[in-house]
C-alpha positions in Angstrom: 82.4 81.4 90.2 83.1 81.9 94.2 81.4 78.8 95.5 83.6 76.0 94.8 82.5 73.7 91.9 81.6 69.9 93.3 83.7 67.3 91.8 81.9 64.1 90.5 83.1 60.6 88.9 82.2 60.1 85.5 81.8 56.6 84.1 85.0 55.8 81.5 82.7 55.7 78.8 81.3 59.0 79.4 85.3 60.3 80.0 86.1 58.7 76.3 83.3 59.9 75.1 84.0 63.5 76.2 87.5 63.0 74.6 86.3 62.3 71.1 83.5 65.0 71.2 80.3 63.8 72.2 79.1 66.4 74.7 76.5 64.5 76.7 76.5 62.4 80.0 73.9 60.4 80.0 71.8 59.0 82.6 73.8 55.7 84.5 74.9 54.8 87.8 77.8 57.7 88.3 75.3 60.1 87.3 72.6 59.3 90.3 75.1 60.3 92.9 75.6 64.1 91.1 74.5 66.5 93.3 71.1 68.2 92.1 71.3 72.0 93.4 74.7 72.5 91.8 74.9 74.4 88.7 78.4 73.4 87.5 80.1 70.3 87.9 83.9 69.3 87.4 84.0 65.6 85.5 86.5 63.8 87.2 88.1 60.5 85.5 87.8 58.2 88.5 90.8 56.0 86.9 93.4 58.7 86.6 92.1 60.8 89.0 92.2 63.3 86.8 89.6 66.8 86.2 88.5 66.4 82.3 85.7 69.0 81.9 83.6 71.6 83.5 79.9 70.4 82.9 76.3 72.4 83.2 74.4 69.6 85.8 70.9 69.5 84.1 69.1 66.8 86.6 65.8 67.5 85.4 66.0 66.1 81.8 65.0 62.8 81.5 68.2 61.4 80.0 71.0 63.8 79.4 72.4 64.6 83.1 74.8 67.0 82.1 76.5 68.7 79.3 79.9 69.7 78.3 80.7 73.3 79.0 84.4 73.6 78.6 87.5 70.8 78.6 89.5 73.4 78.7 90.6 74.3 82.4 91.7 78.0 81.7 88.3 78.6 81.2 87.0 76.8 84.3 87.2 80.3 86.6 86.0 82.8 84.5 82.1 84.0 85.4 79.3 82.2 83.0 78.2 85.1 82.2 81.1 86.3 80.4 81.3 83.4 78.5 77.7 82.9 77.8 78.2 86.7 76.0 81.3 85.7 74.1 79.9 82.9 72.7 76.6 84.1 72.0 78.1 87.0 70.1 81.0 84.5 68.1 77.9 82.3 66.9 75.8 85.4 65.6 79.0 86.8 63.8 79.6 84.1 62.4 76.4 84.1 60.8 76.0 87.5 59.7 76.8 86.9 56.0 73.8 84.5 55.6 71.9 86.9 56.5 72.0 88.8 52.9 70.7 85.3 51.8 67.7 84.7 53.7 65.7 85.8 56.8 65.3 82.2 58.2 68.9 81.1 60.1 69.8 79.5 63.1 71.5 82.3 65.0 72.5 79.4 67.5 72.8 75.8 67.0 73.1 74.2 70.6 76.3 72.3 71.0 77.8 73.1 68.1 78.2 76.9 69.2 79.1 75.4 72.5 76.0 76.3 73.8 74.7 73.1 74.8 70.6 72.4 74.5 70.2 76.1 73.3 68.7 76.7 69.7 67.7 80.3 68.6 66.3 80.8 65.0 66.4 84.3 63.6 62.7 84.4 61.6 63.3 88.0 60.0 62.6 90.4 63.0 61.9 88.1 65.3 63.6 84.8 67.0 62.5 81.8 68.3 65.0 80.5 71.1 64.1 76.5 72.1 65.0 75.4 75.6 66.2 71.7 75.2 68.1 72.3 78.9 65.7 73.1 81.6 68.8 75.1 83.1 68.3 77.9 80.5 65.6 79.3 82.1 67.2 80.1 85.0 69.6 81.8 82.9 66.9 83.7 80.2 67.7 87.1 81.2 71.4 86.6 80.3 69.8 85.1 76.9 67.8 87.9 76.2 70.0 90.6 77.4 72.9 89.1 74.7 70.6 88.8 71.9 69.5 92.3 72.3 72.9 93.6 72.3 73.4 91.5 69.4 70.4 92.5 67.0 68.7 95.7 68.4 66.2 95.4 65.4 64.3 92.7 66.8 60.7 93.3 67.1 59.9 89.9 69.3 61.2 87.2 71.0 59.3 83.7 71.7 60.5 80.9 74.0 59.6 77.4 73.4 60.7 74.5 75.8 61.3 71.4 74.0 61.5 67.4 75.0 60.4 67.9 78.7 56.8 66.2 78.9 56.7 65.9 75.1 53.9 68.9 75.0 55.0 72.0 73.2 54.9 75.2 75.0 55.5 78.7 73.4 55.3 82.1 75.1 55.9 85.4 74.1 58.6 87.5 76.2 56.0 90.4 75.5 52.6 88.3 76.5 51.8 88.5 72.4 49.5 85.4 71.4 50.6 84.6 68.1 52.6 86.3 65.3 52.0 86.6 61.5 54.3 87.9 58.4 56.2 86.7 55.3 60.1 86.6 55.7 62.7 85.8 52.1 64.6 82.8 52.0 67.0 82.8 48.3 64.5 85.8 47.3 61.7 83.7 47.5 58.7 84.9 49.9 57.2 82.4 52.5 54.6 83.0 55.3 55.0 82.4 59.2 52.8 81.9 61.4 53.9 81.6 65.2 52.2 79.8 67.6 49.2 79.1 65.8 49.7 75.7 64.4 52.3 72.8 65.7 55.2 74.3 63.5 55.3 78.0 62.0 56.2 77.5 58.2 59.5 76.7 57.1 62.7 74.4 58.3 65.6 76.3 58.4 67.2 73.5 59.0 66.8 72.6 55.1 67.7 75.8 53.6 71.5 75.3 53.2 70.8 71.8 51.9 68.4 73.6 49.6 71.1 75.9 48.3 73.7 72.9 47.8 70.9 71.4 46.1 70.7 73.7 43.4 73.4 72.5 40.9 71.6 69.7 41.0 68.4 71.1 40.3 69.5 73.2 37.3 68.2 72.6 34.0 65.1 70.3 35.4 61.4 71.0 35.1 59.4 69.0 36.8 59.3 68.2 40.7 57.4 65.7 43.1 57.4 67.0 46.5 56.2 64.4 49.0 55.4 65.0 52.3 55.4 69.1 50.9 54.4 70.9 54.5 53.8 74.0 53.5 55.8 73.7 50.2 59.5 75.3 50.5 60.8 72.7 47.9 57.8 73.4 45.6 58.3 77.3 45.9 62.2 77.3 45.5 61.9 74.8 42.4 59.4 77.0 40.8 61.4 80.3 41.2 64.3 78.2 39.5 61.4 77.8 36.1 59.9 74.3 36.5 56.8 74.3 34.8 55.7 71.1 36.4 55.1 71.0 40.5 53.0 68.3 42.3 53.2 68.6 46.0 51.5 65.9 48.3 50.3 66.1 52.2 48.1 64.9 54.4 47.1 68.1 55.5 44.6 70.4 53.6 45.9 72.9 56.0 49.7 73.0 54.9 48.5 72.8 51.2 46.6 75.8 51.7 49.6 77.4 53.4 51.5 76.5 50.9 49.3 78.2 48.2 49.5 81.3 49.9 53.4 81.1 49.9 53.2 80.7 45.8 50.7 84.0 46.1 53.2 86.3 47.5 55.5 85.3 45.0 54.5 87.6 42.1 56.7 86.0 39.1 55.6 82.3 39.9 53.2 80.9 37.7 50.0 79.5 39.9 48.9 77.2 37.0 52.6 75.0 37.0 51.4 73.8 40.8 48.7 71.2 41.4 48.5 69.5 45.0 47.4 66.2 46.4 45.8 66.5 49.1 46.3 61.9 50.4 49.0 59.4 51.8 52.3 59.7 49.2 52.3 55.9 48.8 48.2 56.3 47.2 49.3 59.6 45.3 52.3 57.9 43.8 49.8 55.2 42.6 47.7 57.5 40.9 50.2 59.2 39.5 52.3 56.0 38.1 48.2 54.9 36.9 48.5 58.3 35.1 52.0 57.2 33.6 53.5 60.6 35.2 57.4 61.2 34.8 59.2 63.2 36.8 62.6 64.2 36.6 62.7 65.5 40.0 61.6 63.8 43.3 61.8 65.2 46.9 60.8 62.9 49.6 61.2 63.7 53.6 58.9 61.8 55.5 58.5 62.6 58.9 60.2 60.5 61.7 57.0 58.9 62.3 53.4 59.7 60.7 50.2 58.5 60.7 47.3 58.7 57.9 44.4 57.9 60.3 44.7 54.3 60.1 48.4 53.1 60.5 51.5 54.3 62.0 54.8 54.1 60.3 58.3 55.1 60.8 60.3 56.8 58.1 62.9 54.1 57.6 60.2 51.8 56.5 57.9 53.6 55.0 61.1 53.9 52.1 60.4 50.3 51.5 57.1 51.5 49.5 58.1 55.0 49.0 61.5 53.8 47.0 60.0 51.5 44.3 57.4 54.1 43.6 59.3 57.0 43.1 62.0 54.7 41.1 58.8 54.0 38.9 57.8 57.5 38.8 61.4 58.5 37.9 62.6 59.7 34.3 65.3 57.6 33.4 67.4 60.0 31.6 67.5 62.9 33.9 65.7 62.0 37.0 67.1 62.7 40.6 65.4 61.6 44.0 66.6 63.5 47.0 65.6 61.2 49.9 65.9 62.1 53.2 66.1 61.0 56.9 65.2 63.1 60.0 66.6 60.7 62.9 69.9 60.5 64.4 69.2 57.3 65.2 69.6 55.8 62.0 73.4 55.9 61.3 74.0 57.7 57.4 75.3 53.8 56.5 72.8 52.0 57.9 70.5 54.3 56.3 72.4 53.8 52.3 72.2 50.2 53.6 68.5 50.1 53.8 68.0 52.3 50.6 70.6 49.7 48.7 68.5 46.3 49.9 65.3 47.9 48.8 66.2 48.9 45.2 67.7 45.4 45.5 65.0 43.5 46.1 63.0 45.7 43.3 63.0 45.3 39.6 65.5 48.2 39.6 68.1 46.1 41.0 71.7 47.1 39.3 70.1 50.2 37.6 70.4 52.3 40.2 73.3 54.8 42.1 73.2 56.1 45.4 75.3 58.9 45.5 75.8 62.2 46.9 75.2 63.1 50.5 73.0 66.2 51.3 74.1 67.0 54.8 73.4 69.9 57.7 75.8 72.4 57.4 76.4 76.3 57.3 74.2 77.5 60.2 73.1 73.8 61.5 77.0 72.6 61.3 76.9 69.5 63.5 79.8 69.2 66.1 82.2 66.2 65.2 82.0 63.1 67.3 77.9 64.1 68.1 75.8 61.7 66.2 72.5 63.2 67.6 73.5 66.4 66.1 73.7 65.1 63.0 70.3 64.2 62.5 69.0 65.2 58.7 70.4 63.0 56.1 69.5 63.1 52.3 71.0 61.2 49.8 71.1 61.6 45.7 69.4 58.5 43.6 69.8 58.1 40.0 69.3 55.3 37.0 72.6 54.8 35.9 73.6 56.3 33.0 74.3 54.5 29.6 
């Protein structure tokens, strides 16, 4: 860093939140004066006239105009290339133990690994790099160099640019059109299809949560998996010996993919699994009319979804979904795992909403909303950064008599 780094005044609120652990400078009257061309900026507390943070300028992002690189002044004179190398190695080394359990891992989780706006997922012998900040495009050669040095076995590297114009852009650094292969998570096989569909077949941020749920699933035998996608929870529970698994999704394509995943695991009995290709509300109406009961229900609705007739958001959809799930839940052993996938709703707001729904139903005073299931292990959020704490889950049970 030979050239002087431009200094910029920060809004008092930005200074406050930086010190509390929030690593973004979002658009305000101060950011409008940030120079466009500089890579680094030094953020200044205007009131105290103190340099508070080394920031990476992000002028092309719609709302996040700079991202924290370091609060430690001793690091401000270090070469970016050297710090990047050190941080990438530390992040990957921290996750090597997880590679013994599964082949789908977030090697780098953005801000929580001090690599803002950069997510990198390992998918067996391939990786998916996701840029949430455009400045990483200019540093791509360095990112690739460090990846290859730390993981020499890699066979393919994909790059996905996210959240710029809301369009999805995936490319292979080798010019490949697509990729298809099988990976393992906790000893079970899943088919991965890169650049063939909107997503590639498994949500790795749920992996550690699946592992944390295991003690609560032991001894259970029946699962209703709502919004099942390609069925990671269905396969996981079948692998634990569940003999009645029902998966519900609107997409016949994803349910066929789920069947493919079951077939990849010879130890699983496909006769123990049923798919329902319909909206979750309609599927539960059908199951209620049949007198069905389940010991485990997993519900992870997309943040916004459409059944072709109407669009609903996840938090509101629980107004219908939760009473139906309680109707289907075994009153003695039953457990509901209710998830929400958005940073916009806090843990407390989600819990309050679930309680309000229960209190307005016939199940008032009969239900306990208990343990929280949070992002952890490779996706552990940064303290003070609520945008990184986007995946929230609650265990819901009937009160035991």
